[in-house]
C-alpha positions as CSV (number, residue, x, y, z in Angstrom):
1,M,264.3,108.5,196.2
2,S,262.9,107.7,199.5
3,S,259.3,106.7,199.9
4,I,259.1,107.6,203.5
5,S,255.7,108.6,204.7
6,A,253.7,108.3,207.9
7,Q,251.3,106.1,206.0
8,S,254.1,103.8,204.8
9,I,255.2,102.8,208.3
10,T,253.7,99.5,209.2
11,F,255.2,98.6,212.5
12,H,255.5,94.9,211.8
13,T,257.7,95.5,208.8
14,S,260.4,97.8,210.1
15,Y,263.0,97.4,212.7
16,P,264.8,100.6,212.7
17,M,261.4,101.2,213.9
18,K,262.2,98.3,216.0
19,H,263.0,98.7,219.6
20,L,266.6,98.4,219.8
21,L,266.1,99.6,223.3
22,C,268.8,101.2,225.4
23,G,268.0,101.5,229.1
24,A,270.0,102.1,232.2
25,I,272.5,99.3,231.6
26,A,273.5,100.6,228.3
27,A,273.7,104.2,229.6
28,T,275.9,102.9,232.4
29,F,278.3,101.2,230.0
30,A,278.3,104.2,227.7
31,A,279.2,106.5,230.6
32,S,282.1,104.2,231.4
33,V,283.5,104.7,227.9
34,C,284.3,108.3,228.8
35,A,286.6,107.0,231.5
36,A,289.1,105.8,228.9
37,P,289.2,102.1,229.7
38,V,292.6,100.5,229.8
39,H,293.5,98.2,226.9
40,P,294.2,94.7,228.3
41,D,297.7,93.3,227.5
42,S,296.0,90.3,226.0
43,T,292.4,89.1,225.8
44,G,293.3,85.6,225.2
45,F,291.4,85.7,221.9
46,K,292.7,86.0,218.4
47,F,290.0,86.9,216.0
48,T,290.2,86.6,212.2
49,D,287.5,88.5,210.1
50,V,285.9,86.4,207.5
51,K,283.5,88.9,206.0
52,V,282.9,92.6,206.9
53,V,280.7,95.1,205.2
54,K,281.7,98.7,204.8
55,T,280.6,101.2,207.5
56,N,280.9,104.8,208.5
57,P,283.1,105.5,211.6
58,V,282.1,104.3,215.0
59,R,280.2,107.0,216.9
60,N,280.0,107.8,220.6
61,Q,276.7,108.0,222.5
62,A,278.8,109.0,225.6
63,S,276.6,109.4,228.8
64,S,273.2,109.1,227.1
65,G,270.9,106.1,226.8
66,T,270.4,106.7,223.0
67,C,272.0,103.6,221.6
68,W,268.7,102.9,219.8
69,C,269.3,106.0,217.7
70,F,273.1,105.7,217.2
71,S,272.7,102.0,216.1
72,S,269.7,102.8,213.8
73,N,271.5,105.7,212.2
74,S,274.7,103.6,211.7
75,F,272.6,100.9,210.1
76,F,271.0,103.2,207.7
77,E,274.3,104.9,206.9
78,N,275.7,101.4,206.2
79,E,272.7,100.8,203.9
80,L,273.5,104.1,202.0
81,I,277.2,103.1,201.7
82,R,276.0,99.7,200.3
83,K,273.7,101.5,197.8
84,T,275.8,104.6,196.8
85,G,279.3,104.1,198.1
86,S,279.1,106.8,200.8
87,A,276.7,108.2,203.5
88,P,276.4,111.4,205.4
89,D,276.8,111.4,209.2
90,L,273.2,111.6,210.3
91,S,272.1,113.6,213.3
92,E,271.0,111.4,216.3
93,M,269.7,114.2,218.4
94,F,267.4,115.5,215.8
95,V,265.6,112.1,216.1
96,V,266.0,112.1,220.0
97,W,264.4,115.6,220.3
98,H,261.3,114.5,218.3
99,T,261.0,111.2,220.1
100,Y,261.2,112.9,223.6
101,D,258.4,115.3,222.3
102,D,256.1,112.7,220.9
103,K,256.7,110.2,223.6
104,A,255.7,112.8,226.2
105,D,252.3,113.2,224.3
106,K,251.7,109.5,224.6
107,Y,252.9,109.4,228.2
108,I,250.3,112.0,229.2
109,R,247.5,110.5,227.1
110,M,248.2,107.2,229.0
111,N,248.2,108.9,232.4
112,G,251.9,108.2,232.9
113,K,251.4,104.4,232.6
114,I,254.2,103.9,230.0
115,N,257.9,104.3,230.2
116,Y,259.4,107.8,229.7
117,S,263.2,107.7,229.7
118,Q,266.3,108.0,227.6
119,G,265.7,104.6,226.2
120,G,263.9,104.2,222.9
121,S,263.7,101.9,220.0
122,G,264.9,101.6,216.5
123,Y,261.2,102.1,215.5
124,D,261.8,105.7,216.5
125,V,264.1,106.5,213.6
126,P,261.7,105.7,210.7
127,Y,259.0,107.3,212.7
128,V,260.8,110.6,212.8
129,W,261.9,110.3,209.2
130,A,258.3,109.9,208.1
131,L,256.9,112.7,210.2
132,Y,259.7,115.2,210.6
133,G,262.5,114.2,208.3
134,A,266.2,113.9,209.0
135,V,269.4,116.2,209.0
136,P,273.1,115.7,208.9
137,E,275.1,115.9,212.2
138,E,276.9,119.1,211.1
139,V,273.5,120.8,210.9
140,Y,272.2,119.7,214.3
141,A,274.5,118.2,217.0
142,G,272.0,118.7,219.9
143,L,274.8,119.9,222.3
144,N,273.3,123.2,223.6
145,Y,274.2,122.8,227.3
146,G,277.9,123.4,227.8
147,E,279.2,119.9,227.1
148,E,281.2,118.4,224.3
149,T,279.6,115.0,224.4
150,H,276.2,113.8,225.2
151,K,275.1,113.8,228.9
152,H,271.4,113.5,229.4
153,S,270.8,112.7,233.0
154,E,269.9,116.2,234.1
155,M,267.7,116.8,231.1
156,E,266.0,113.6,231.7
157,A,265.3,114.4,235.2
158,A,264.0,117.8,234.2
159,L,261.7,116.4,231.5
160,Q,260.4,113.6,233.9
161,G,259.7,116.1,236.7
162,Y,257.9,118.4,234.4
163,L,255.7,115.6,233.0
164,N,254.9,114.3,236.4
165,G,253.7,117.7,237.3
166,V,251.6,118.0,234.2
167,N,250.2,114.5,234.7
168,R,248.8,115.5,238.2
169,K,246.3,117.9,236.4
170,G,246.2,120.4,239.3
171,N,243.6,122.3,237.4
172,R,241.6,119.2,236.9
173,R,242.3,119.3,233.2
174,L,245.4,119.8,231.0
175,S,246.3,123.3,230.0
176,T,246.8,124.3,226.4
177,A,250.5,125.2,227.2
178,W,252.1,122.2,228.5
179,R,253.5,121.0,225.1
180,N,255.2,124.4,224.6
181,G,256.7,124.1,228.1
182,L,258.1,120.8,227.2
183,K,259.5,122.1,223.9
184,G,261.1,124.9,225.9
185,I,263.1,122.3,227.9
186,L,264.2,120.4,224.8
187,N,265.3,123.5,223.0
188,A,267.2,124.7,226.0
189,Y,269.3,121.4,226.1
190,F,269.3,120.5,222.4
191,G,268.8,123.7,220.5
192,E,265.9,124.6,218.3
193,M,265.0,122.5,215.3
194,P,266.3,123.8,211.9
195,E,263.5,124.7,209.5
196,T,266.0,124.9,206.5
197,F,269.7,124.2,206.0
198,T,272.3,124.0,203.3
199,Y,274.2,120.8,202.8
200,N,276.7,120.2,200.0
201,G,275.6,123.3,198.3
202,K,271.8,122.5,198.3
203,T,269.1,123.9,200.5
204,Y,266.9,121.5,202.3
205,T,264.1,121.2,204.8
206,P,264.5,118.1,207.1
207,K,261.6,116.5,205.1
208,S,263.2,117.1,201.8
209,F,266.6,115.9,203.0
210,A,265.1,112.6,204.1
211,E,263.3,112.2,200.9
212,S,266.7,112.8,199.0
213,L,268.1,109.6,200.7
214,P,267.6,106.4,198.7
215,I,266.0,104.6,201.6
216,N,262.5,102.9,201.4
217,M,261.3,101.9,204.8
218,D,259.1,99.3,203.2
219,D,262.3,97.4,202.2
220,Y,263.1,96.4,205.8
221,I,261.8,93.8,208.2
222,A,262.0,93.4,212.0
223,I,262.5,89.8,213.2
224,T,262.6,88.1,216.6
225,S,262.3,84.6,217.9
226,F,260.1,83.6,220.9
227,N,257.7,80.7,221.2
228,H,255.1,82.5,223.4
229,H,253.7,83.7,220.0
230,P,253.1,81.8,216.8
231,F,256.0,81.6,214.3
232,Y,255.8,83.4,210.9
233,Q,253.4,86.0,212.3
234,P,254.2,89.5,213.7
235,F,253.6,90.5,217.3
236,A,254.3,93.5,219.4
237,L,257.4,92.7,221.5
238,E,256.7,93.2,225.2
239,V,259.4,95.5,226.4
240,S,259.0,98.8,228.1
241,D,260.8,101.0,225.6
242,N,258.7,99.9,222.7
243,W,256.5,102.9,223.1
244,V,255.2,102.8,219.5
245,F,254.0,99.2,220.1
246,G,256.1,98.0,217.1
247,E,255.7,94.5,215.9
248,Y,258.3,92.0,214.8
249,M,258.1,88.9,212.6
250,N,258.5,85.8,214.8
251,L,260.8,83.2,213.3
252,P,262.4,80.0,214.7
253,L,265.7,80.6,216.3
254,E,267.8,78.9,213.5
255,E,265.9,80.8,210.8
256,M,266.6,84.1,212.6
257,K,270.3,83.2,212.6
258,A,270.1,82.1,209.0
259,V,268.8,85.6,208.1
260,V,271.9,87.2,209.7
261,D,274.3,84.9,208.0
262,N,272.7,85.4,204.6
263,A,272.6,89.1,205.0
264,L,276.3,89.3,205.9
265,D,277.3,87.0,203.1
266,N,275.6,89.3,200.7
267,G,277.0,92.6,201.9
268,Y,274.1,93.7,204.2
269,S,274.6,94.8,207.9
270,V,272.0,93.9,210.6
271,L,270.5,96.0,213.2
272,W,270.8,94.1,216.5
273,A,269.1,94.6,219.9
274,A,270.4,92.4,222.8
275,D,271.0,91.8,226.4
276,V,274.4,93.1,227.4
277,S,274.1,92.5,231.2
278,E,275.8,89.0,231.1
279,G,279.1,88.3,232.9
280,G,280.5,87.1,229.5
281,F,279.8,90.4,227.9
282,K,283.2,92.0,228.1
283,W,282.9,94.8,225.6
284,N,286.1,96.6,226.7
285,Q,288.0,93.4,226.1
286,G,286.4,93.0,222.7
287,Y,284.1,90.0,223.0
288,A,280.9,88.5,224.3
289,V,280.7,84.8,225.2
290,L,278.2,82.6,227.1
291,P,280.4,80.2,229.2
292,A,278.9,76.9,230.0
293,E,278.2,76.2,233.7
294,T,280.6,73.7,235.3
295,K,278.7,70.5,236.3
296,E,279.9,68.4,239.1
297,A,279.2,65.3,237.0
298,D,281.9,66.4,234.6
299,L,284.6,66.6,237.3
300,E,286.5,64.1,239.3
301,G,289.4,63.9,241.8
302,T,291.1,67.1,243.0
303,E,289.1,69.2,240.5
304,L,285.9,68.0,242.0
305,S,287.1,68.5,245.6
306,R,288.2,72.0,244.8
307,W,284.9,72.8,243.0
308,V,282.5,71.7,245.7
309,A,284.4,73.8,248.3
310,L,283.7,77.0,246.4
311,S,280.9,79.3,247.4
312,A,278.1,80.1,244.8
313,A,279.8,83.6,244.3
314,E,283.2,82.1,243.8
315,K,281.8,79.6,241.2
316,Q,280.1,82.5,239.3
317,K,283.4,84.5,239.4
318,E,285.4,81.5,238.1
319,R,282.8,81.0,235.3
320,Y,283.4,84.5,234.0
321,N,287.1,84.6,234.6
322,I,287.7,84.2,230.9
323,K,291.2,84.0,229.4
324,G,290.4,82.9,225.9
325,P,287.9,80.6,224.0
326,V,285.8,78.6,226.4
327,K,283.2,75.9,226.2
328,E,279.8,77.6,225.8
329,E,276.2,76.9,226.6
330,T,274.1,75.0,224.0
331,V,271.2,77.3,223.3
332,T,267.8,76.0,222.2
333,Q,264.5,77.6,221.5
334,E,263.3,76.5,224.9
335,S,266.3,77.7,226.9
336,R,266.2,81.0,225.2
337,Q,262.5,81.4,225.9
338,A,263.1,80.5,229.5
339,M,265.7,83.3,229.9
340,F,263.3,85.8,228.4
341,D,260.3,84.6,230.6
342,R,262.4,85.0,233.8
343,Q,263.7,88.3,232.6
344,E,267.3,87.0,232.7
345,T,267.4,88.3,229.1
346,T,266.3,91.9,228.9
347,D,266.4,94.5,226.2
348,D,269.4,96.6,227.0
349,H,271.4,97.8,224.0
350,G,271.2,98.5,220.2
351,M,274.2,97.8,218.0
352,V,274.9,96.8,214.4
353,I,276.3,93.4,213.2
354,V,278.7,94.2,210.4
355,G,280.7,90.9,209.8
356,R,281.6,87.3,210.7
357,A,284.8,86.1,212.3
358,T,286.5,83.1,213.9
359,D,288.7,82.8,216.9
360,Q,292.0,80.7,217.0
361,K,290.0,77.5,217.8
362,G,287.6,78.0,214.8
363,N,284.7,79.1,216.9
364,R,282.3,81.5,215.0
365,Y,281.4,85.0,216.0
366,Y,279.7,88.1,214.7
367,K,281.7,91.3,214.4
368,V,279.6,94.1,216.0
369,Q,279.8,97.9,215.5
370,N,279.1,99.6,218.8
371,S,278.4,103.3,219.8
372,W,280.7,103.6,222.8
373,G,283.5,105.4,221.1
374,T,286.8,104.0,219.9
375,D,289.0,104.2,223.0
376,H,289.1,100.4,223.7
377,V,290.3,97.2,222.0
378,Y,289.2,96.8,218.4
379,D,288.5,100.5,218.0
380,G,284.8,100.4,218.8
381,Y,284.0,97.0,217.5
382,F,283.7,93.7,219.3
383,Y,283.0,90.0,218.7
384,V,279.9,88.1,219.8
385,S,279.9,84.4,219.8
386,E,277.1,82.5,218.2
387,P,275.8,81.0,221.5
388,Y,275.6,84.5,223.0
389,F,273.8,85.7,219.9
390,L,271.4,82.9,220.1
391,A,270.6,83.4,223.7
392,K,270.7,87.1,224.2
393,T,269.2,88.5,220.9
394,M,266.0,90.4,221.4
395,D,265.5,91.1,217.7
396,I,267.2,92.1,214.4
397,Y,266.3,94.4,211.6
398,V,267.4,93.9,208.1
399,N,266.8,94.6,204.4
400,R,264.1,92.2,203.0
401,E,266.4,91.4,200.1
402,A,268.8,89.7,202.7
403,V,266.1,87.3,203.9
404,P,266.6,83.9,202.3
405,A,263.7,83.2,199.8
406,N,262.7,79.9,201.6
407,I,262.2,81.8,204.8
408,M,260.4,84.8,203.2
409,K,257.9,82.4,201.6
410,K,256.8,81.3,205.1
411,I,256.2,84.8,206.4
412,K,252.5,85.6,206.6
413,K,251.6,89.1,205.3
């Protein structure tokens, strides 16, 4: 049985609570999925899976910035498969409805000084489970506006415009009706929340259904790695979609990676939030790599003459003209931190790491379950190189049982 309760959520111990944030970049990529990208004749890579956990099918967030919910639900479905052998298809829009609603309350309480958008965080899923429950997808799909796939731009504009009007306080104080007005917009687009439903011959409320799932949120931990806060202590990650101000345990970079490796080796998937705005993130070709910059000191003769004649834009284009395994950047704690501090690394997209793999040259990768549908190479999965993971990970979320014992001992309660 689940032990989910509002009191049980401590924001430094859960990552589905995390912030797997999905902003404009992720929504743009998601929208492009609907355009049926052409499969390349050859990516230049040959990946061999080494270890892969069992998962439910890949979902499609379509033209919505809700990767944070799709990835979190997929992660928990993977956990249910690991525990019981199967898992229901959980409703994302049930969670999204409630987060839009509660996020609006905080937005108004803070006079519009926090982010209100399609983006959210993995923290939102356990938050909703604790307060409102969960439902299967077949009970609540959240498609009540004449579309077959999720398209949230019009609704987001309607919600934002409404809240901006409320926030102006034209009567010098808030009315007692504004929350009902907001719910009216949400119900118009998503449909009204189910109070009871029948699933597999049993009648549930959303709360009782969540409680029937063998997931205890206290079993999970959110982890990140940045040196502007002390290691082995939690801190609230400074990203705009972290509206619940969730905290993440701060580990050295190699230890964060060790958690992922240990999890996969023992059959656990890992919720993953990362920057996907890099030139080497070629999801529709099935991989993400971090090509090393060409240094003039490493060139000579005609190669050097050709290189120095190129413009900066041409050099960048050549760097990301990838035709197979390439030399990649060496990532350190310091270089990772510099990318975050200069906002070259941002919190774009939530995904699930489900396996390990190698390419034809023996380079190591993580296999990632995405939420942009299956109409591209590798059927909705792609492969992320270890350097890309080390540089561009915002945070991970994982079952505590998957954290190596020597690392868990260092974590301060």
